[in-house]
mmCIF file as gemmi writes it, N, C-alpha and C atoms, coordinates in Angstrom:
data_model
loop_
_atom_site.group_PDB
_atom_site.id
_atom_site.type_symbol
_atom_site.label_atom_id
_atom_site.label_alt_id
_atom_site.label_comp_id
_atom_site.label_asym_id
_atom_site.label_entity_id
_atom_site.label_seq_id
_atom_site.pdbx_PDB_ins_code
_atom_site.Cartn_x
_atom_site.Cartn_y
_atom_site.Cartn_z
_atom_site.occupancy
_atom_site.B_iso_or_equiv
_atom_site.pdbx_formal_charge
_atom_site.auth_seq_id
_atom_site.auth_asym_id
_atom_site.pdbx_PDB_model_num
ATOM 1 N N . MET Axp A 1 ? 14.248 13.971 -17.801 1 0 ? 1 A 1
ATOM 2 C CA . MET Axp A 1 ? 13.576 14.862 -18.707 1 0 ? 1 A 1
ATOM 3 C C . MET Axp A 1 ? 13.124 16.076 -17.925 1 0 ? 1 A 1
ATOM 4 N N . ASP Axp A 2 ? 13.129 17.222 -18.585 1 0 ? 2 A 1
ATOM 5 C CA . ASP Axp A 2 ? 12.685 18.463 -17.966 1 0 ? 2 A 1
ATOM 6 C C . ASP Axp A 2 ? 11.183 18.624 -18.124 1 0 ? 2 A 1
ATOM 7 N N . VAL Axp A 3 ? 10.547 19.096 -17.063 1 0 ? 3 A 1
ATOM 8 C CA . VAL Axp A 3 ? 9.124 19.413 -17.093 1 0 ? 3 A 1
ATOM 9 C C . VAL Axp A 3 ? 8.996 20.871 -16.669 1 0 ? 3 A 1
ATOM 10 N N . ARG Axp A 4 ? 8.373 21.681 -17.517 1 0 ? 4 A 1
ATOM 11 C CA . ARG Axp A 4 ? 8.161 23.104 -17.236 1 0 ? 4 A 1
ATOM 12 C C . ARG Axp A 4 ? 6.683 23.332 -16.98 1 0 ? 4 A 1
ATOM 13 N N . ILE Axp A 5 ? 6.394 23.984 -15.852 1 0 ? 5 A 1
ATOM 14 C CA . ILE Axp A 5 ? 5.012 24.236 -15.468 1 0 ? 5 A 1
ATOM 15 C C . ILE Axp A 5 ? 4.812 25.748 -15.379 1 0 ? 5 A 1
ATOM 16 N N . GLY Axp A 6 ? 3.924 26.258 -16.2 1 0 ? 6 A 1
ATOM 17 C CA . GLY Axp A 6 ? 3.549 27.667 -16.138 1 0 ? 6 A 1
ATOM 18 C C . GLY Axp A 6 ? 2.358 27.821 -15.225 1 0 ? 6 A 1
ATOM 19 N N . ILE Axp A 7 ? 2.469 28.732 -14.265 1 0 ? 7 A 1
ATOM 20 C CA . ILE Axp A 7 ? 1.408 28.939 -13.291 1 0 ? 7 A 1
ATOM 21 C C . ILE Axp A 7 ? 0.757 30.294 -13.566 1 0 ? 7 A 1
ATOM 22 N N . GLN Axp A 8 ? -0.553 30.326 -13.547 1 0 ? 8 A 1
ATOM 23 C CA . GLN Axp A 8 ? -1.296 31.555 -13.83 1 0 ? 8 A 1
ATOM 24 C C . GLN Axp A 8 ? -0.912 32.647 -12.839 1 0 ? 8 A 1
ATOM 25 N N . ASN Axp A 9 ? -0.749 33.87 -13.354 1 0 ? 9 A 1
ATOM 26 C CA . ASN Axp A 9 ? -0.433 35.055 -12.56 1 0 ? 9 A 1
ATOM 27 C C . ASN Axp A 9 ? 0.927 34.984 -11.858 1 0 ? 9 A 1
ATOM 28 N N . VAL Axp A 10 ? 1.826 34.134 -12.337 1 0 ? 10 A 1
ATOM 29 C CA . VAL Axp A 10 ? 3.184 34.046 -11.815 1 0 ? 10 A 1
ATOM 30 C C . VAL Axp A 10 ? 4.133 34.202 -12.995 1 0 ? 10 A 1
ATOM 31 N N . ALA Axp A 11 ? 5.08 35.12 -12.877 1 0 ? 11 A 1
ATOM 32 C CA . ALA Axp A 11 ? 5.965 35.43 -14 1 0 ? 11 A 1
ATOM 33 C C . ALA Axp A 11 ? 6.94 34.306 -14.323 1 0 ? 11 A 1
ATOM 34 N N . ARG Axp A 12 ? 7.405 33.584 -13.332 1 0 ? 12 A 1
ATOM 35 C CA . ARG Axp A 12 ? 8.389 32.526 -13.568 1 0 ? 12 A 1
ATOM 36 C C . ARG Axp A 12 ? 7.71 31.168 -13.639 1 0 ? 12 A 1
ATOM 37 N N . GLU Axp A 13 ? 8.291 30.295 -14.442 1 0 ? 13 A 1
ATOM 38 C CA . GLU Axp A 13 ? 7.769 28.935 -14.527 1 0 ? 13 A 1
ATOM 39 C C . GLU Axp A 13 ? 8.542 28.033 -13.569 1 0 ? 13 A 1
ATOM 40 N N . VAL Axp A 14 ? 7.925 26.931 -13.197 1 0 ? 14 A 1
ATOM 41 C CA . VAL Axp A 14 ? 8.56 25.925 -12.345 1 0 ? 14 A 1
ATOM 42 C C . VAL Axp A 14 ? 9.186 24.901 -13.276 1 0 ? 14 A 1
ATOM 43 N N . VAL Axp A 15 ? 10.481 24.632 -13.096 1 0 ? 15 A 1
ATOM 44 C CA . VAL Axp A 15 ? 11.184 23.662 -13.93 1 0 ? 15 A 1
ATOM 45 C C . VAL Axp A 15 ? 11.73 22.576 -13.017 1 0 ? 15 A 1
ATOM 46 N N . ILE Axp A 16 ? 11.355 21.335 -13.303 1 0 ? 16 A 1
ATOM 47 C CA . ILE Axp A 16 ? 11.891 20.212 -12.541 1 0 ? 16 A 1
ATOM 48 C C . ILE Axp A 16 ? 12.388 19.145 -13.505 1 0 ? 16 A 1
ATOM 49 N N . GLU Axp A 17 ? 13.318 18.338 -13.018 1 0 ? 17 A 1
ATOM 50 C CA . GLU Axp A 17 ? 13.84 17.227 -13.799 1 0 ? 17 A 1
ATOM 51 C C . GLU Axp A 17 ? 13.278 15.943 -13.211 1 0 ? 17 A 1
ATOM 52 N N . CYS Axp A 18 ? 12.507 15.226 -14.019 1 0 ? 18 A 1
ATOM 53 C CA . CYS Axp A 18 ? 11.837 14.008 -13.574 1 0 ? 18 A 1
ATOM 54 C C . CYS Axp A 18 ? 12.436 12.778 -14.237 1 0 ? 18 A 1
ATOM 55 N N . GLU Axp A 19 ? 12.328 11.672 -13.524 1 0 ? 19 A 1
ATOM 56 C CA . GLU Axp A 19 ? 12.664 10.39 -14.121 1 0 ? 19 A 1
ATOM 57 C C . GLU Axp A 19 ? 11.366 9.78 -14.627 1 0 ? 19 A 1
ATOM 58 N N . GLY Axp A 20 ? 11.472 8.85 -15.519 1 0 ? 20 A 1
ATOM 59 C CA . GLY Axp A 20 ? 10.28 8.219 -16.073 1 0 ? 20 A 1
ATOM 60 C C . GLY Axp A 20 ? 10.061 8.649 -17.498 1 0 ? 20 A 1
ATOM 61 N N . SER Axp A 21 ? 9.021 8.106 -18.091 1 0 ? 21 A 1
ATOM 62 C CA . SER Axp A 21 ? 8.754 8.391 -19.495 1 0 ? 21 A 1
ATOM 63 C C . SER Axp A 21 ? 7.887 9.633 -19.642 1 0 ? 21 A 1
ATOM 64 N N . ALA Axp A 22 ? 7.945 10.221 -20.817 1 0 ? 22 A 1
ATOM 65 C CA . ALA Axp A 22 ? 7.119 11.383 -21.126 1 0 ? 22 A 1
ATOM 66 C C . ALA Axp A 22 ? 5.645 11.009 -21.068 1 0 ? 22 A 1
ATOM 67 N N . GLU Axp A 23 ? 5.323 9.805 -21.452 1 0 ? 23 A 1
ATOM 68 C CA . GLU Axp A 23 ? 3.936 9.339 -21.426 1 0 ? 23 A 1
ATOM 69 C C . GLU Axp A 23 ? 3.403 9.266 -19.993 1 0 ? 23 A 1
ATOM 70 N N . THR Axp A 24 ? 4.227 8.784 -19.066 1 0 ? 24 A 1
ATOM 71 C CA . THR Axp A 24 ? 3.82 8.692 -17.668 1 0 ? 24 A 1
ATOM 72 C C . THR Axp A 24 ? 3.562 10.071 -17.079 1 0 ? 24 A 1
ATOM 73 N N . VAL Axp A 25 ? 4.461 11.016 -17.347 1 0 ? 25 A 1
ATOM 74 C CA . VAL Axp A 25 ? 4.293 12.378 -16.84 1 0 ? 25 A 1
ATOM 75 C C . VAL Axp A 25 ? 3.057 13.02 -17.466 1 0 ? 25 A 1
ATOM 76 N N . SER Axp A 26 ? 2.86 12.836 -18.758 1 0 ? 26 A 1
ATOM 77 C CA . SER Axp A 26 ? 1.69 13.394 -19.439 1 0 ? 26 A 1
ATOM 78 C C . SER Axp A 26 ? 0.392 12.841 -18.861 1 0 ? 26 A 1
ATOM 79 N N . ASP Axp A 27 ? 0.373 11.544 -18.567 1 0 ? 27 A 1
ATOM 80 C CA . ASP Axp A 27 ? -0.817 10.936 -17.964 1 0 ? 27 A 1
ATOM 81 C C . ASP Axp A 27 ? -1.094 11.516 -16.579 1 0 ? 27 A 1
ATOM 82 N N . THR Axp A 28 ? -0.045 11.729 -15.797 1 0 ? 28 A 1
ATOM 83 C CA . THR Axp A 28 ? -0.192 12.313 -14.463 1 0 ? 28 A 1
ATOM 84 C C . THR Axp A 28 ? -0.769 13.724 -14.552 1 0 ? 28 A 1
ATOM 85 N N . VAL Axp A 29 ? -0.268 14.501 -15.499 1 0 ? 29 A 1
ATOM 86 C CA . VAL Axp A 29 ? -0.768 15.866 -15.701 1 0 ? 29 A 1
ATOM 87 C C . VAL Axp A 29 ? -2.235 15.831 -16.128 1 0 ? 29 A 1
ATOM 88 N N . SER Axp A 30 ? -2.57 14.978 -17.072 1 0 ? 30 A 1
ATOM 89 C CA . SER Axp A 30 ? -3.958 14.876 -17.56 1 0 ? 30 A 1
ATOM 90 C C . SER Axp A 30 ? -4.924 14.496 -16.443 1 0 ? 30 A 1
ATOM 91 N N . LYS Axp A 31 ? -4.533 13.534 -15.62 1 0 ? 31 A 1
ATOM 92 C CA . LYS Axp A 31 ? -5.393 13.108 -14.513 1 0 ? 31 A 1
ATOM 93 C C . LYS Axp A 31 ? -5.614 14.247 -13.518 1 0 ? 31 A 1
ATOM 94 N N . ALA Axp A 32 ? -4.554 15.007 -13.234 1 0 ? 32 A 1
ATOM 95 C CA . ALA Axp A 32 ? -4.678 16.129 -12.292 1 0 ? 32 A 1
ATOM 96 C C . ALA Axp A 32 ? -5.604 17.199 -12.847 1 0 ? 32 A 1
ATOM 97 N N . LEU Axp A 33 ? -5.471 17.496 -14.139 1 0 ? 33 A 1
ATOM 98 C CA . LEU Axp A 33 ? -6.32 18.52 -14.744 1 0 ? 33 A 1
ATOM 99 C C . LEU Axp A 33 ? -7.779 18.081 -14.808 1 0 ? 33 A 1
ATOM 100 N N . LYS Axp A 34 ? -8.013 16.812 -15.121 1 0 ? 34 A 1
ATOM 101 C CA . LYS Axp A 34 ? -9.384 16.309 -15.201 1 0 ? 34 A 1
ATOM 102 C C . LYS Axp A 34 ? -10.06 16.271 -13.841 1 0 ? 34 A 1
ATOM 103 N N . SER Axp A 35 ? -9.305 15.879 -12.81 1 0 ? 35 A 1
ATOM 104 C CA . SER Axp A 35 ? -9.893 15.777 -11.472 1 0 ? 35 A 1
ATOM 105 C C . SER Axp A 35 ? -9.985 17.136 -10.787 1 0 ? 35 A 1
ATOM 106 N N . GLY Axp A 36 ? -9.146 18.092 -11.211 1 0 ? 36 A 1
ATOM 107 C CA . GLY Axp A 36 ? -9.18 19.426 -10.624 1 0 ? 36 A 1
ATOM 108 C C . GLY Axp A 36 ? -8.562 19.517 -9.244 1 0 ? 36 A 1
ATOM 109 N N . THR Axp A 37 ? -7.767 18.537 -8.864 1 0 ? 37 A 1
ATOM 110 C CA . THR Axp A 37 ? -7.18 18.557 -7.521 1 0 ? 37 A 1
ATOM 111 C C . THR Axp A 37 ? -5.794 19.183 -7.533 1 0 ? 37 A 1
ATOM 112 N N . GLU Axp A 38 ? -4.764 18.401 -7.711 1 0 ? 38 A 1
ATOM 113 C CA . GLU Axp A 38 ? -3.392 18.893 -7.685 1 0 ? 38 A 1
ATOM 114 C C . GLU Axp A 38 ? -2.511 18.068 -8.61 1 0 ? 38 A 1
ATOM 115 N N . LEU Axp A 39 ? -1.462 18.704 -9.099 1 0 ? 39 A 1
ATOM 116 C CA . LEU Axp A 39 ? -0.436 18.01 -9.872 1 0 ? 39 A 1
ATOM 117 C C . LEU Axp A 39 ? 0.71 17.754 -8.915 1 0 ? 39 A 1
ATOM 118 N N . ARG Axp A 40 ? 1.073 16.497 -8.76 1 0 ? 40 A 1
ATOM 119 C CA . ARG Axp A 40 ? 2.127 16.112 -7.828 1 0 ? 40 A 1
ATOM 120 C C . ARG Axp A 40 ? 3.194 15.334 -8.6 1 0 ? 40 A 1
ATOM 121 N N . LEU Axp A 41 ? 4.4 15.928 -8.69 1 0 ? 41 A 1
ATOM 122 C CA . LEU Axp A 41 ? 5.521 15.287 -9.386 1 0 ? 41 A 1
ATOM 123 C C . LEU Axp A 41 ? 6.717 15.208 -8.449 1 0 ? 41 A 1
ATOM 124 N N . THR Axp A 42 ? 7.524 14.164 -8.61 1 0 ? 42 A 1
ATOM 125 C CA . THR Axp A 42 ? 8.74 13.992 -7.821 1 0 ? 42 A 1
ATOM 126 C C . THR Axp A 42 ? 9.934 14.157 -8.739 1 0 ? 42 A 1
ATOM 127 N N . ASP Axp A 43 ? 10.89 14.994 -8.326 1 0 ? 43 A 1
ATOM 128 C CA . ASP Axp A 43 ? 12.064 15.22 -9.171 1 0 ? 43 A 1
ATOM 129 C C . ASP Axp A 43 ? 13.126 14.154 -8.923 1 0 ? 43 A 1
ATOM 130 N N . THR Axp A 44 ? 14.24 14.265 -9.63 1 0 ? 44 A 1
ATOM 131 C CA . THR Axp A 44 ? 15.288 13.246 -9.564 1 0 ? 44 A 1
ATOM 132 C C . THR Axp A 44 ? 15.993 13.207 -8.215 1 0 ? 44 A 1
ATOM 133 N N . LYS Axp A 45 ? 15.844 14.254 -7.394 1 0 ? 45 A 1
ATOM 134 C CA . LYS Axp A 45 ? 16.459 14.291 -6.066 1 0 ? 45 A 1
ATOM 135 C C . LYS Axp A 45 ? 15.491 13.873 -4.975 1 0 ? 45 A 1
ATOM 136 N N . GLY Axp A 46 ? 14.291 13.463 -5.365 1 0 ? 46 A 1
ATOM 137 C CA . GLY Axp A 46 ? 13.306 12.995 -4.398 1 0 ? 46 A 1
ATOM 138 C C . GLY Axp A 46 ? 12.402 14.074 -3.836 1 0 ? 46 A 1
ATOM 139 N N . ARG Axp A 47 ? 12.541 15.313 -4.3 1 0 ? 47 A 1
ATOM 140 C CA . ARG Axp A 47 ? 11.673 16.391 -3.825 1 0 ? 47 A 1
ATOM 141 C C . ARG Axp A 47 ? 10.331 16.308 -4.544 1 0 ? 47 A 1
ATOM 142 N N . VAL Axp A 48 ? 9.269 16.617 -3.805 1 0 ? 48 A 1
ATOM 143 C CA . VAL Axp A 48 ? 7.92 16.566 -4.359 1 0 ? 48 A 1
ATOM 144 C C . VAL Axp A 48 ? 7.457 17.991 -4.65 1 0 ? 48 A 1
ATOM 145 N N . VAL Axp A 49 ? 6.96 18.199 -5.867 1 0 ? 49 A 1
ATOM 146 C CA . VAL Axp A 49 ? 6.419 19.488 -6.278 1 0 ? 49 A 1
ATOM 147 C C . VAL Axp A 49 ? 4.91 19.311 -6.425 1 0 ? 49 A 1
ATOM 148 N N . ILE Axp A 50 ? 4.149 20.178 -5.727 1 0 ? 50 A 1
ATOM 149 C CA . ILE Axp A 50 ? 2.691 20.102 -5.766 1 0 ? 50 A 1
ATOM 150 C C . ILE Axp A 50 ? 2.16 21.44 -6.273 1 0 ? 50 A 1
ATOM 151 N N . VAL Axp A 51 ? 1.358 21.387 -7.338 1 0 ? 51 A 1
ATOM 152 C CA . VAL Axp A 51 ? 0.767 22.594 -7.923 1 0 ? 51 A 1
ATOM 153 C C . VAL Axp A 51 ? -0.739 22.368 -8.013 1 0 ? 51 A 1
ATOM 154 N N . PRO Axp A 52 ? -1.553 23.295 -7.499 1 0 ? 52 A 1
ATOM 155 C CA . PRO Axp A 52 ? -3.009 23.156 -7.649 1 0 ? 52 A 1
ATOM 156 C C . PRO Axp A 52 ? -3.389 23.148 -9.131 1 0 ? 52 A 1
ATOM 157 N N . ALA Axp A 53 ? -4.195 22.194 -9.535 1 0 ? 53 A 1
ATOM 158 C CA . ALA Axp A 53 ? -4.549 22.041 -10.952 1 0 ? 53 A 1
ATOM 159 C C . ALA Axp A 53 ? -5.245 23.272 -11.505 1 0 ? 53 A 1
ATOM 160 N N . GLY Axp A 54 ? -6.006 23.975 -10.688 1 0 ? 54 A 1
ATOM 161 C CA . GLY Axp A 54 ? -6.734 25.149 -11.144 1 0 ? 54 A 1
ATOM 162 C C . GLY Axp A 54 ? -5.846 26.328 -11.492 1 0 ? 54 A 1
ATOM 163 N N . SER Axp A 55 ? -4.604 26.32 -11.032 1 0 ? 55 A 1
ATOM 164 C CA . SER Axp A 55 ? -3.708 27.451 -11.304 1 0 ? 55 A 1
ATOM 165 C C . SER Axp A 55 ? -2.684 27.146 -12.387 1 0 ? 55 A 1
ATOM 166 N N . ILE Axp A 56 ? -2.756 25.96 -12.996 1 0 ? 56 A 1
ATOM 167 C CA . ILE Axp A 56 ? -1.804 25.591 -14.045 1 0 ? 56 A 1
ATOM 168 C C . ILE Axp A 56 ? -2.173 26.305 -15.341 1 0 ? 56 A 1
ATOM 169 N N . GLY Axp A 57 ? -1.194 26.999 -15.908 1 0 ? 57 A 1
ATOM 170 C CA . GLY Axp A 57 ? -1.396 27.655 -17.195 1 0 ? 57 A 1
ATOM 171 C C . GLY Axp A 57 ? -1.013 26.736 -18.339 1 0 ? 57 A 1
ATOM 172 N N . TYR Axp A 58 ? 0.127 26.059 -18.19 1 0 ? 58 A 1
ATOM 173 C CA . TYR Axp A 58 ? 0.581 25.094 -19.195 1 0 ? 58 A 1
ATOM 174 C C . TYR Axp A 58 ? 1.609 24.163 -18.563 1 0 ? 58 A 1
ATOM 175 N N . VAL Axp A 59 ? 1.8 23.02 -19.202 1 0 ? 59 A 1
ATOM 176 C CA . VAL Axp A 59 ? 2.833 22.071 -18.798 1 0 ? 59 A 1
ATOM 177 C C . VAL Axp A 59 ? 3.549 21.624 -20.064 1 0 ? 59 A 1
ATOM 178 N N . GLU Axp A 60 ? 4.862 21.779 -20.077 1 0 ? 60 A 1
ATOM 179 C CA . GLU Axp A 60 ? 5.683 21.357 -21.212 1 0 ? 60 A 1
ATOM 180 C C . GLU Axp A 60 ? 6.534 20.18 -20.759 1 0 ? 60 A 1
ATOM 181 N N . VAL Axp A 61 ? 6.331 19.043 -21.403 1 0 ? 61 A 1
ATOM 182 C CA . VAL Axp A 61 ? 7.085 17.832 -21.074 1 0 ? 61 A 1
ATOM 183 C C . VAL Axp A 61 ? 8.174 17.681 -22.122 1 0 ? 61 A 1
ATOM 184 N N . GLY Axp A 62 ? 9.433 17.731 -21.684 1 0 ? 62 A 1
ATOM 185 C CA . GLY Axp A 62 ? 10.568 17.637 -22.602 1 0 ? 62 A 1
ATOM 186 C C . GLY Axp A 62 ? 10.77 16.222 -23.111 1 0 ? 62 A 1
ATOM 187 N N . ALA Axp A 63 ? 11.578 16.129 -24.122 1 0 ? 63 A 1
ATOM 188 C CA . ALA Axp A 63 ? 11.902 14.82 -24.698 1 0 ? 63 A 1
ATOM 189 C C . ALA Axp A 63 ? 12.808 14.054 -23.747 1 0 ? 63 A 1
ATOM 190 N N . GLU Axp A 64 ? 12.668 12.751 -23.784 1 0 ? 64 A 1
ATOM 191 C CA . GLU Axp A 64 ? 13.517 11.916 -22.954 1 0 ? 64 A 1
ATOM 192 C C . GLU Axp A 64 ? 14.928 11.914 -23.531 1 0 ? 64 A 1
ATOM 193 N N . GLU Axp A 65 ? 15.916 12.109 -22.662 1 0 ? 65 A 1
ATOM 194 C CA . GLU Axp A 65 ? 17.307 12.135 -23.107 1 0 ? 65 A 1
ATOM 195 C C . GLU Axp A 65 ? 18.109 11.093 -22.359 1 0 ? 65 A 1
ATOM 196 N N . GLN Axp A 66 ? 19.048 10.507 -23.065 1 0 ? 66 A 1
ATOM 197 C CA . GLN Axp A 66 ? 20 9.616 -22.419 1 0 ? 66 A 1
ATOM 198 C C . GLN Axp A 66 ? 21.11 10.47 -21.824 1 0 ? 66 A 1
ATOM 199 N N . ARG Axp A 67 ? 21.569 10.117 -20.648 1 0 ? 67 A 1
ATOM 200 C CA . ARG Axp A 67 ? 22.663 10.857 -20.021 1 0 ? 67 A 1
ATOM 201 C C . ARG Axp A 67 ? 23.941 10.602 -20.786 1 0 ? 67 A 1
ATOM 202 N N . ARG Axp A 68 ? 24.716 11.672 -21.01 1 0 ? 68 A 1
ATOM 203 C CA . ARG Axp A 68 ? 25.98 11.559 -21.709 1 0 ? 68 A 1
ATOM 204 C C . ARG Axp A 68 ? 27.087 11.314 -20.7 1 0 ? 68 A 1
ATOM 205 N N . VAL Axp A 69 ? 28.029 10.494 -21.088 1 0 ? 69 A 1
ATOM 206 C CA . VAL Axp A 69 ? 29.175 10.202 -20.242 1 0 ? 69 A 1
ATOM 207 C C . VAL Axp A 69 ? 30.41 10.756 -20.92 1 0 ? 69 A 1
ATOM 208 N N . GLY Axp A 70 ? 31.269 11.41 -20.141 1 0 ? 70 A 1
ATOM 209 C CA . GLY Axp A 70 ? 32.496 11.953 -20.719 1 0 ? 70 A 1
ATOM 210 C C . GLY Axp A 70 ? 32.484 13.451 -20.751 1 0 ? 70 A 1
ATOM 211 N N . PHE Axp A 71 ? 33.429 13.999 -21.46 1 0 ? 71 A 1
ATOM 212 C CA . PHE Axp A 71 ? 33.573 15.438 -21.543 1 0 ? 71 A 1
ATOM 213 C C . PHE Axp A 71 ? 33.251 15.912 -22.959 1 0 ? 71 A 1
ATOM 214 N N . ALA Axp A 72 ? 32.562 17.022 -23.059 1 0 ? 72 A 1
ATOM 215 C CA . ALA Axp A 72 ? 32.238 17.594 -24.364 1 0 ? 72 A 1
ATOM 216 C C . ALA Axp A 72 ? 33.251 18.661 -24.705 1 0 ? 72 A 1
ATOM 217 N N . HIS Axp A 73 ? 33.657 18.707 -25.962 1 0 ? 73 A 1
ATOM 218 C CA . HIS Axp A 73 ? 34.616 19.728 -26.395 1 0 ? 73 A 1
ATOM 219 C C . HIS Axp A 73 ? 33.972 20.586 -27.429 1 0 ? 73 A 1
């Protein structure tokens, strides 16, 4: 699923692809915002993205999608 993070005073958003459920990612975001520390997410390639909670403008959690197999025409 795609997660888009808008950062205050930055024109571009951070987009990462995460594994896991939308509920798990939403809970992680909520905990980071409530504690005021940092949002820490790991993408599908194992890279860790860390954003200070105080600079987050918005977080958009995409719908969970099943991977398609085959070719699209």
